[in-house]
NULUM-372024 format. One record per residue: x, y, z of N, C-alpha, C in turn; residue number from 1. Coordinates in pm, whole numbers. Layout:
N
PT   n.east   n.north     n.up   ca.east   ca.north    ca.up   c.east   c.north     c.up   resi
PT        X         Y        Z         X          Y        Z        X         Y        Z    NUM
...
//
This chain:
301
PT   n.east   n.north     n.up   ca.east   ca.north    ca.up   c.east   c.north     c.up   resi
PT     -478        35     3473      -444        -27     3344     -364        73     3261      1
PT     -243        33     3223      -151        124     3156     -194       158     3014      2
PT     -251        62     2944      -288         84     2805     -400       188     2794      3
PT     -403       255     2680      -506        355     2655     -626       289     2588      4
PT     -745       321     2634      -867        261     2579     -884       302     2433      5
PT     -915       205     2349      -940        232     2208    -1076       299     2189      6
PT    -1170       264     2277     -1306        319     2269    -1367       315     2408      7
PT    -1444       416     2443     -1516        422     2569    -1662       454     2540      8
PT    -1750       382     2604     -1892        405     2582    -1974       309     2666      9
PT    -2086       265     2610     -2171        174     2686    -2232        68     2594     10
PT    -2248       -50     2651     -2320       -158     2583    -2463      -153     2632     11
PT    -2556      -153     2536     -2697       -145     2576    -2771      -271     2535     12
PT    -2838      -329     2631     -2924       -445     2609    -3063      -408     2658     13
PT    -3154      -380     2563     -3288       -330     2598    -3272      -202     2680     14
PT    -3317      -203     2807     -3311        -82     2890    -3188       -78     2979     15
PT    -3103      -178     2968     -2984       -185     3053    -2864      -130     2977     16
PT    -2793       -36     3037     -2673         22     2979    -2553        -8     3069     17
PT    -2445       -56     3009     -2326        -95     3085    -2207       -14     3036     18
PT    -2155        78     3117     -2036        153     3075    -1915        59     3063     19
PT    -1845        67     2949     -1732        -22     2924    -1618        54     2859     20
PT    -1501       -10     2860     -1385         37     2786    -1335       -76     2699     21
PT    -1285       -43     2580     -1238       -143     2485    -1089      -121     2458     22
PT    -1012      -229     2464      -868       -224     2441     -830      -323     2331     23
PT     -732      -287     2251      -687       -378     2146     -632      -506     2209     24
PT     -671      -621     2154      -627       -750     2208     -504      -803     2137     25
PT     -457      -736     2033      -341       -784     1957     -238      -673     1948     26
PT     -113      -712     1921        -6       -614     1906       78      -651     1786     27
PT      144      -552     1730       223       -575     1610      373      -565     1637     28
PT      412      -560     1763       552       -542     1798      641      -659     1762     29
PT      582      -777     1735       664       -895     1706      725      -891     1567     30
PT      670      -810     1477       720       -808     1340      848      -724     1331     31
PT      924      -748     1225      1048       -673     1201     1026      -582     1082     32
PT     1051      -453     1099      1032       -358      989     1167      -297      950     33
PT     1175      -254      825      1300       -199      772     1275       -61      713     34
PT     1383        18      705      1381        144      630     1484       133      520     35
PT     1458       199      408      1555        200      299     1665       301      331     36
PT     1790       260      308      1907        342      341     1993       361      216     37
PT     2042       483      194      2135        512       86     2273       465      132     38
PT     2322       353       73      2443        289      124     2566       380      125     39
PT     2595       458       19      2718        540       21     2723       640      136     40
PT     2606       696      175      2605        800      278     2546       753      410     41
PT     2470       642      406      2404        595      527     2281       674      564     42
PT     2233       758      473      2116        841      501     1986       766      467     43
PT     1880       785      551      1751        722      519     1692       780      391     44
PT     1624       695      314      1558        738      190     1423       800      225     45
PT     1395       916      168      1265        980      186     1189       977       54     46
PT     1058       984       62       975        977      -58      914      1114      -88     47
PT      923      1153     -213       863       1279     -256      737      1251     -335     48
PT      640      1340     -321       518       1332     -401      548      1393     -538     49
PT      536      1311     -642       564       1359     -777      447      1328     -869     50
PT      429      1412     -970       328       1390    -1073      401      1365    -1204     51
PT      349      1271    -1282       413       1236    -1409      417      1357    -1502     52
PT      536      1387    -1550       554       1500    -1641      562      1634    -1571     53
PT      545      1636    -1438       548       1760    -1362      664      1762    -1264     54
PT      686      1648    -1198       789       1641    -1095      731      1660     -957     55
PT      813      1702     -859       764       1721     -722      650      1823     -717     56
PT      550      1794     -633       432       1881     -623      411      1923     -479     57
PT      336      2031     -461       303       2081     -328      195      1992     -267     58
PT      214      1944     -143       112       1859      -80      -27      1923      -77     59
PT      -34      2057      -72      -164       2124      -69     -240      2110     -201     60
PT     -170      2072     -307      -234       2057     -438     -282      1913     -463     61
PT     -268      1827     -365      -302       1686     -382     -445      1660     -333     62
PT     -524      1592     -416      -660       1553     -379     -672      1401     -388     63
PT     -778      1347     -329      -807       1204     -339     -887      1180     -467     64
PT     -849      1075     -542      -920       1044     -666     -973       902     -665     65
PT    -1101       884     -699     -1162        751     -709    -1180       720     -857     66
PT    -1116       611     -903     -1120        579    -1046    -1254       516    -1084     67
PT    -1323       579    -1179     -1451        526    -1227    -1438       465    -1366     68
PT    -1329       499    -1435     -1300        444    -1567    -1151       464    -1591     69
PT    -1098       400    -1692      -955        412    -1718     -919       558    -1747     70
PT     -832       613    -1660      -789        751    -1678     -890       855    -1633     71
PT    -1002       812    -1574     -1106        906    -1531    -1132       889    -1381     72
PT    -1124      1000    -1307     -1135        995    -1161    -1237      1098    -1112     73
PT    -1303      1063    -1004     -1383       1159     -929    -1292      1214     -819     74
PT    -1273      1348     -815     -1182       1408     -720    -1256      1454     -594     75
PT    -1198      1423     -478     -1255       1463     -349    -1145      1523     -264     76
PT    -1176      1632     -194     -1077       1684     -100    -1105      1625       38     77
PT    -1012      1643      130     -1022       1579      261    -1142      1629      339     78
PT    -1180      1755      323     -1296       1808      395    -1424      1736      353     79
PT    -1437      1707      222     -1556       1636      174    -1562      1495      230     80
PT    -1444      1431      238     -1440       1294      293    -1472      1296      442     81
PT    -1416      1394      514     -1441       1404      658    -1588      1431      687     82
PT    -1656      1500      597     -1795       1538      620    -1889      1417      624     83
PT    -1850      1308      557     -1938       1190      555    -1896      1085      658     84
PT    -1788      1110      732     -1748       1016      836    -1854      1012      945     85
PT    -1876       895      997     -1977        878     1101    -1924       926     1235     86
PT    -2010       992     1308     -1973       1034     1442    -1965       910     1531     87
PT    -1860       903     1611     -1843        786     1697    -1945       791     1811     88
PT    -2053       716     1792     -2154        709     1897    -2099       631     2015     89
PT    -2140       668     2131     -2086        606     2251    -2170       491     2301     90
PT    -2250       430     2209     -2337        320     2249    -2327       206     2150     91
PT    -2306        86     2202     -2315        -36     2122    -2443      -108     2164     92
PT    -2542      -106     2076     -2668       -171     2107    -2667      -313     2052     93
PT    -2686      -411     2139     -2692       -551     2097    -2831      -579     2041     94
PT    -2839      -599     1912     -2968       -612     1845    -3003      -756     1810     95
PT    -2906      -847     1820     -2931       -986     1780    -2835     -1078     1854     96
PT    -2879     -1202     1879     -2795      -1304     1941    -2799     -1430     1856     97
PT    -2682     -1486     1829     -2672      -1604     1742    -2578     -1706     1806     98
PT    -2586     -1831     1758     -2489      -1932     1799    -2352     -1895     1741     99
PT    -2248     -1918     1820     -2113      -1885     1772    -2081     -1959     1643    100
PT    -2130     -2082     1629     -2102      -2162     1510    -2170     -2107     1385    101
PT    -2267     -2016     1403     -2337      -1958     1288    -2251     -1856     1213    102
PT    -2148     -1804     1279     -2064      -1702     1216    -1942     -1771     1156    103
PT    -1930     -1766     1025     -1816      -1826      957    -1687     -1756     1000    104
PT    -1581     -1834     1019     -1453      -1777     1064    -1400     -1671      967    105
PT    -1442     -1676      841     -1396      -1578      743    -1439     -1436      777    106
PT    -1545     -1422      858     -1597      -1290      887    -1523     -1221     1001    107
PT    -1458     -1297     1088     -1389      -1237     1202    -1267     -1158     1156    108
PT    -1249     -1037     1211     -1142       -950     1165    -1042      -917     1275    109
PT    -1083      -845     1379      -988       -802     1482    -1054      -805     1620    110
PT     -983      -859     1722     -1042       -870     1856    -1003      -754     1948    111
PT    -1092      -724     2041     -1069       -622     2144    -1117      -675     2278    112
PT    -1043      -641     2384     -1086       -676     2519    -1190      -575     2565    113
PT    -1295      -623     2632     -1400       -538     2686    -1400      -552     2838    114
PT    -1390      -440     2910     -1389       -443     3056    -1488      -339     3108    115
PT    -1541      -359     3229     -1631       -258     3287    -1555      -128     3312    116
PT    -1620       -15     3289     -1554        115     3300    -1531       157     3444    117
PT    -1613       107     3535     -1598        143     3677    -1664        37     3763    118
PT    -1653        54     3894     -1708        -44     3988    -1859       -58     3977    119
PT    -1927        53     3946     -2073         49     3937    -2121       -35     3819    120
PT    -2035       -48     3715     -2074       -123     3595    -2048      -273     3609    121
PT    -1975      -313     3713     -1931       -452     3722    -2046      -552     3733    122
PT    -2148      -520     3813     -2256       -616     3834    -2330      -646     3703    123
PT    -2370      -542     3630     -2441       -562     3504    -2349      -630     3401    124
PT    -2221      -594     3404     -2124       -655     3313    -2117      -806     3336    125
PT    -2108      -846     3462     -2097       -989     3497    -2225     -1063     3460    126
PT    -2340      -999     3480     -2468      -1062     3446    -2473     -1091     3296    127
PT    -2434      -992     3214     -2436      -1012     3068    -2337     -1121     3028    128
PT    -2218     -1118     3085     -2115      -1218     3053    -2164     -1359     3084    129
PT    -2222     -1378     3202     -2269      -1511     3242    -2390     -1554     3161    130
PT    -2476     -1459     3123     -2593      -1493     3042    -2549     -1543     2904    131
PT    -2445     -1479     2848     -2393      -1525     2720    -2330     -1664     2733    132
PT    -2264     -1689     2845     -2204      -1822     2868    -2311     -1929     2875    133
PT    -2415     -1903     2953     -2519      -2005     2974    -2596     -2034     2847    134
PT    -2627     -1931     2772     -2704      -1951     2650    -2616     -1993     2532    135
PT    -2483     -1981     2549     -2387      -2013     2443    -2416     -1932     2317    136
PT    -2448     -1804     2341     -2480      -1714     2231    -2373     -1606     2217    137
PT    -2373     -1542     2099     -2285      -1430     2070    -2373     -1310     2038    138
PT    -2345     -1197     2102     -2422      -1076     2075    -2370     -1004     1952    139
PT    -2461      -947     1872     -2425       -873     1752    -2480      -731     1756    140
PT    -2407      -639     1698     -2451       -501     1689    -2363      -425     1593    141
PT    -2388      -295     1578     -2304       -210     1493    -2251       -95     1575    142
PT    -2123       -64     1550     -2054         34     1633    -1973       129     1544    143
PT    -1991       259     1564     -1914        359     1488    -1789       394     1567    144
PT    -1673       372     1505     -1545        404     1568    -1454       470     1465    145
PT    -1397       583     1502     -1298        651     1419    -1345       672     1275    146
PT    -1469       715     1262     -1518        757     1132    -1590       654     1048    147
PT    -1583       526     1085     -1655        426     1007    -1733       332     1099    148
PT    -1828       262     1039     -1917        176     1117    -1878        30     1099    149
PT    -1876       -43     1208     -1838       -183     1208    -1953      -271     1256    150
PT    -1963      -391     1198     -2045       -495     1258    -1956      -563     1361    151
PT    -2006      -584     1483     -1924       -642     1587    -1997      -756     1657    152
PT    -1918      -847     1712     -1973       -955     1794    -1919      -941     1935    153
PT    -1994      -989     2032     -1955       -982     2172    -1970     -1121     2233    154
PT    -1862     -1170     2295     -1866      -1304     2354    -1787     -1306     2485    155
PT    -1817     -1399     2576     -1742      -1410     2702    -1598     -1452     2676    156
PT    -1507     -1407     2765     -1367      -1447     2757    -1309     -1439     2898    157
PT    -1299     -1554     2966     -1250      -1553     3103    -1338     -1467     3192    158
PT    -1277     -1374     3266     -1354      -1285     3352    -1415     -1168     3276    159
PT    -1368     -1147     3152     -1416      -1033     3074    -1493     -1078     2952    160
PT    -1493      -993     2851     -1557      -1025     2723    -1467      -978     2610    161
PT    -1489     -1034     2493     -1414       -996     2374    -1511      -945     2269    162
PT    -1481      -828     2215     -1555       -773     2102    -1470      -795     1978    163
PT    -1531      -845     1872     -1457       -867     1747    -1528      -795     1633    164
PT    -1450      -719     1557     -1507       -657     1437    -1523      -765     1331    165
PT    -1632      -755     1256     -1663       -854     1152    -1658      -787     1015    166
PT    -1619      -864      916     -1622       -813      778    -1767      -812      727    167
PT    -1796      -717      639     -1928       -714      575    -1934      -822      467    168
PT    -2054      -859      430     -2074       -969      334    -2001      -945      203    169
PT    -1999      -819      155     -1935       -793       26    -1782      -787       35    170
PT    -1727      -808      155     -1582       -813      172    -1529      -956      171    171
PT    -1618     -1054      168     -1578      -1195      179    -1611     -1268       50    172
PT    -1512     -1337       -6     -1536      -1419     -125    -1617     -1543      -89    173
PT    -1702     -1584     -181     -1783      -1704     -158    -1696     -1828     -179    174
PT    -1697     -1915      -80     -1610      -2033      -84    -1646     -2129     -197    175
PT    -1773     -2132     -237     -1816      -2226     -341    -1737     -2209     -469    176
PT    -1701     -2086     -501     -1627      -2062     -624    -1491     -2127     -626    177
PT    -1436     -2154     -508     -1304      -2216     -498    -1312     -2366     -473    178
PT    -1419     -2411     -408     -1428      -2551     -366    -1511     -2639     -458    179
PT    -1580     -2579     -556     -1677      -2657     -634    -1614     -2770     -716    180
PT    -1486     -2758     -753     -1422      -2862     -833    -1363     -2975     -750    181
PT    -1370     -2964     -618     -1321      -3072     -531    -1427     -3182     -528    182
PT    -1392     -3306     -565     -1494      -3413     -570    -1552     -3444     -432    183
PT    -1679     -3479     -432     -1749      -3513     -307    -1745     -3664     -288    184
PT    -1624     -3721     -290     -1609      -3866     -280    -1598     -3910     -134    185
PT    -1637     -4034     -109     -1620      -4093       24    -1479     -4152       31    186
PT    -1401     -4120      137     -1265      -4172      146    -1262     -4320      180    187
PT    -1150     -4384      149     -1130      -4524      186    -1137     -4536      339    188
PT    -1212     -4631      389     -1236      -4642      533    -1107     -4670      611    189
PT    -1017     -4750      553      -892      -4781      622     -804     -4656      633    190
PT     -797     -4580      524      -721      -4455      529     -782     -4358      629    191
PT     -915     -4354      634      -983      -4263      725     -954     -4300      870    192
PT     -955     -4430      900      -926      -4475     1036     -784     -4439     1077    193
PT     -690     -4453      984      -551      -4418     1013     -537     -4268     1039    194
PT     -604     -4186      955      -598      -4041      973     -659     -4000     1106    195
PT     -771     -4062     1142      -836      -4031     1270     -746     -4072     1387    196
PT     -680     -4187     1376      -590      -4232     1482     -473     -4136     1498    197
PT     -421     -4086     1386      -309      -3992     1392     -352     -3860     1455    198
PT     -472     -3812     1419      -524      -3688     1478     -541     -3705     1628    199
PT     -597     -3819     1668      -620      -3845     1810     -488     -3850     1886    200
PT     -386     -3911     1823      -256      -3924     1887     -191     -3788     1909    201
PT     -212     -3695     1817      -149      -3563     1824     -238     -3458     1889    202
PT     -353     -3497     1942      -445      -3400     2002     -395     -3357     2140    203
PT     -407     -3228     2169      -370      -3175     2300     -435     -3038     2315    204
PT     -419     -2980     2434      -474      -2846     2458     -393     -2742     2380    205
PT     -461     -2639     2331      -394      -2535     2254     -306     -2450     2345    206
PT     -179     -2436     2309       -85      -2351     2382      -13     -2263     2280    207
PT      -53     -2134     2267         8      -2048     2165      157     -2027     2185    208
PT      208     -2050     2308       351      -2031     2334      437     -2134     2262    209
PT      376     -2242     2216       453      -2346     2147      487     -2307     2003    210
PT      423     -2202     1952       443      -2163     1813      522     -2033     1806    211
PT      620     -2029     1715       703      -1911     1697      713     -1881     1547    212
PT      725     -1753     1515       747      -1713     1377      896     -1732     1348    213
PT      930     -1842     1283      1071      -1875     1261     1139     -1775     1168    214
PT     1062     -1716     1078      1120      -1615      989     1163     -1492     1070    215
PT     1075     -1445     1159      1108      -1329     1241     1225     -1361     1334    216
PT     1226     -1482     1393      1337      -1522     1480     1469     -1521     1403    217
PT     1466     -1573     1278      1588      -1577     1198     1634     -1436     1161    218
PT     1538     -1346     1131      1573      -1208     1100     1638     -1140     1219    219
PT     1581     -1160     1337      1637      -1098     1457     1777     -1151     1485    220
PT     1796     -1281     1463      1928      -1341     1483     2029     -1282     1384    221
PT     1988     -1267     1258      2074      -1209     1155     2112     -1065     1191    222
PT     2012      -987     1236      2037       -848     1274     2134      -840     1392    223
PT     2117      -929     1490      2205       -928     1606     2348      -964     1569    224
PT     2366     -1064     1481      2500      -1101     1438     2564      -987     1357    225
PT     2481      -921     1275      2531       -810     1196     2572      -693     1286    226
PT     2493      -672     1391      2522       -563     1484     2656      -583     1553    227
PT     2689      -707     1586      2813       -738     1658     2936      -732     1569    228
PT     2914      -735     1438      3027       -729     1346     3077      -586     1332    229
PT     3205      -573     1300      3261       -441     1273     3229      -403     1128    230
PT     3199      -278     1107      3168       -233      971     3028      -271      931    231
PT     3006      -276      802      2872       -302      750     2874      -420      654    232
PT     2947      -526      694      2967       -638      604     2840      -721      589    233
PT     2831      -791      477      2717       -877      449     2738     -1012      516    234
PT     2628     -1077      551      2633      -1212      605     2563     -1304      506    235
PT     2635     -1407      465      2574      -1507      375     2568     -1637      449    236
PT     2446     -1683      473      2426      -1807      548     2375     -1913      451    237
PT     2463     -2010      417      2423      -2108      316     2404     -2247      377    238
PT     2362     -2250      504      2339      -2380      567     2225     -2453      498    239
PT     2244     -2585      480      2141      -2668      417     2041     -2708      523    240
PT     1916     -2663      508      1816      -2687      611     1741     -2818      595    241
PT     1710     -2852      472      1615      -2963      457     1675     -3095      420    242
PT     1806     -3105      398      1864      -3232      359     1830     -3271      217    243
PT     1793     -3175      135      1771      -3203       -7     1649     -3285      -36    244
PT     1534     -3248       19      1411      -3323       -7     1370     -3305     -152    245
PT     1341     -3414     -221      1304      -3408     -362     1154     -3394     -377    246
PT     1114     -3307     -470       971      -3288     -494      909     -3411     -557    247
PT      993     -3496     -620       940      -3614     -687      930     -3734     -594    248
PT      963     -3712     -467       961      -3822     -373      818     -3846     -326    249
PT      739     -3904     -411       599      -3929     -382      584     -4065     -316    250
PT      518     -4070     -201       501      -4195     -129      354     -4230     -120    251
PT      328     -4355      -97       192      -4403      -85      126     -4340       37    252
PT        0     -4296       23       -70      -4230      132      -80     -4318      255    253
PT     -109     -4445      235      -120      -4537      348       12     -4547      422    254
PT      123     -4562      347       255      -4572      409      290     -4444      484    255
PT      253     -4329      426       283      -4202      489      209     -4186      620    256
PT       82     -4225      623         4      -4215      745       60     -4308      853    257
PT       96     -4429      813       152      -4524      910      285     -4473      965    258
PT      369     -4418      878       498      -4367      921      479     -4248     1015    259
PT      378     -4164      987       350      -4050     1074      311     -4096     1213    260
PT      231     -4204     1221       191      -4259     1351      313     -4309     1426    261
PT      403     -4377     1354       523      -4430     1419      611     -4318     1474    262
PT      626     -4209     1396       709      -4098     1438      650     -4026     1558    263
PT      517     -4029     1571       453      -3962     1683      456     -4046     1809    264
PT      519     -4164     1801       535      -4248     1919      424     -4348     1940    265
PT      334     -4360     1844       224      -4454     1858      261     -4593     1808    266
PT      211     -4694     1877       234      -4831     1831      113     -4885     1759    267
PT       10     -4799     1748      -115      -4844     1690     -126     -4831     1539    268
PT      -27     -4771     1468       -52      -4743     1326      -90     -4864     1247    269
PT      -12     -4971     1263       -41      -5090     1186     -164     -5160     1241    270
PT     -193     -5136     1371      -305      -5205     1434     -432     -5121     1432    271
PT     -421     -4996     1386      -537      -4907     1391     -660     -4964     1322    272
PT     -647     -5016     1199      -763      -5077     1134     -776     -5222     1173    273
PT     -801     -5248     1306      -802      -5385     1357     -915     -5468     1299    274
PT    -1022     -5403     1254     -1137      -5476     1203    -1115     -5526     1061    275
PT    -1010     -5480      995      -995      -5503      853     -969     -5647      811    276
PT     -896     -5729      892      -876      -5868      848    -1006     -5940      818    277
PT    -1108     -5917      906     -1236      -5982      882    -1297     -5934      751    278
PT    -1280     -5805      725     -1335      -5749      601    -1269     -5810      479    279
PT    -1138     -5839      491     -1067      -5898      379    -1115     -6040      350    280
PT    -1148     -6115      460     -1200      -6250      440    -1333     -6245      367    281
PT    -1412     -6148      406     -1542      -6134      339    -1524     -6106      191    282
PT    -1425     -6020      161     -1398      -5987       21    -1348     -6109      -54    283
PT    -1261     -6190       13     -1209      -6310      -51    -1319     -6410      -78    284
PT    -1412     -6424       18     -1524      -6515       -2    -1611     -6467     -118    285
PT    -1633     -6337     -121     -1715      -6283     -230    -1648     -6301     -364    286
PT    -1513     -6307     -363     -1441      -6319     -490    -1464     -6453     -557    287
PT    -1506     -6556     -477     -1533      -6687     -536    -1657     -6686     -621    288
PT    -1745     -6591     -598     -1867      -6583     -678    -1836     -6510     -807    289
PT    -1861     -6570     -921     -1825      -6509    -1050    -1883     -6369    -1067    290
PT    -2007     -6349    -1027     -2071      -6220    -1053    -2012     -6109     -968    291
PT    -1959     -6143     -849     -1913      -6039     -758    -1764     -6017     -763    292
PT    -1691     -6106     -835     -1545      -6096     -829    -1491     -5968     -886    293
PT    -1536     -5924    -1004     -1481      -5802    -1065    -1518     -5676     -988    294
PT    -1644     -5657     -948     -1675      -5537     -869    -1591     -5528     -742    295
PT    -1570     -5646     -674     -1491      -5643     -551    -1351     -5600     -579    296
PT    -1293     -5644     -693     -1156      -5607     -729    -1146     -5459     -755    297
PT    -1247     -5401     -823     -1245      -5257     -849    -1257     -5178     -720    298
PT    -1337     -5226     -627     -1356      -5157     -501    -1226     -5153     -422    299
PT    -1149     -5264     -425     -1022      -5266     -351     -919     -5175     -417    300
PT     -932     -5154     -550      -836      -5067     -617     -855     -4924     -574    301
//
């Protein structure tokens, strides 16, 4: 394996220890990064450490400051910070097992591939992987890596396993504070049936290759065109992308859902709520009764 292991150690379950290696499961190479350039000379811009009213300062005179009040800091040097860093223990002890659905997606942070460190570790590794599959559980533990401690989860992934670092509780905002003003109303049944039909029509297996970062693709295309040009000329691309969509073009939700079904190739949009004609007759019959006519009219509105 060409990649360098991010962490090497062992997973411990009771008295069983499994030597493993952990590799980063994500990469950042797809993004486009820039450097600031001094246009007249073409030289890269460098940053100097400066203090207000003093100017450039010696890096050896710089300390870390934690603000405790406006204009007031607790100063720490790097040796003091290094002294409290946790030693990277070479053991991940699985202390708890939970259903995967018990962990809110907000807590997941970064994934890593977990593989057996050698041939001798393979049997125990496979046993743990299959046990997690059968029980449909996720293992939890805490792991010290590169000076800090992480809460991590362990789950099966194909022939291997995936370890994911989790955020601590105080790092996640409570959703209730954002969602409490959303009404807890029951949706119109006909609209709901149309939405469900549209979801069903567009359902398929997840294929990440179908999705591309169009912004990054456009940047790369711009850079390539600029590279092929002579000199350092600017490129102004004023192509109209959207055909002038108006923000005030508000359409009826029912019509929008039906149109979406038609565009997806379905012939069922208008027929999706097939049970509704009977319901309308019932409503019409009820409308003949004086006491029920007004409530029925409000319900249809």
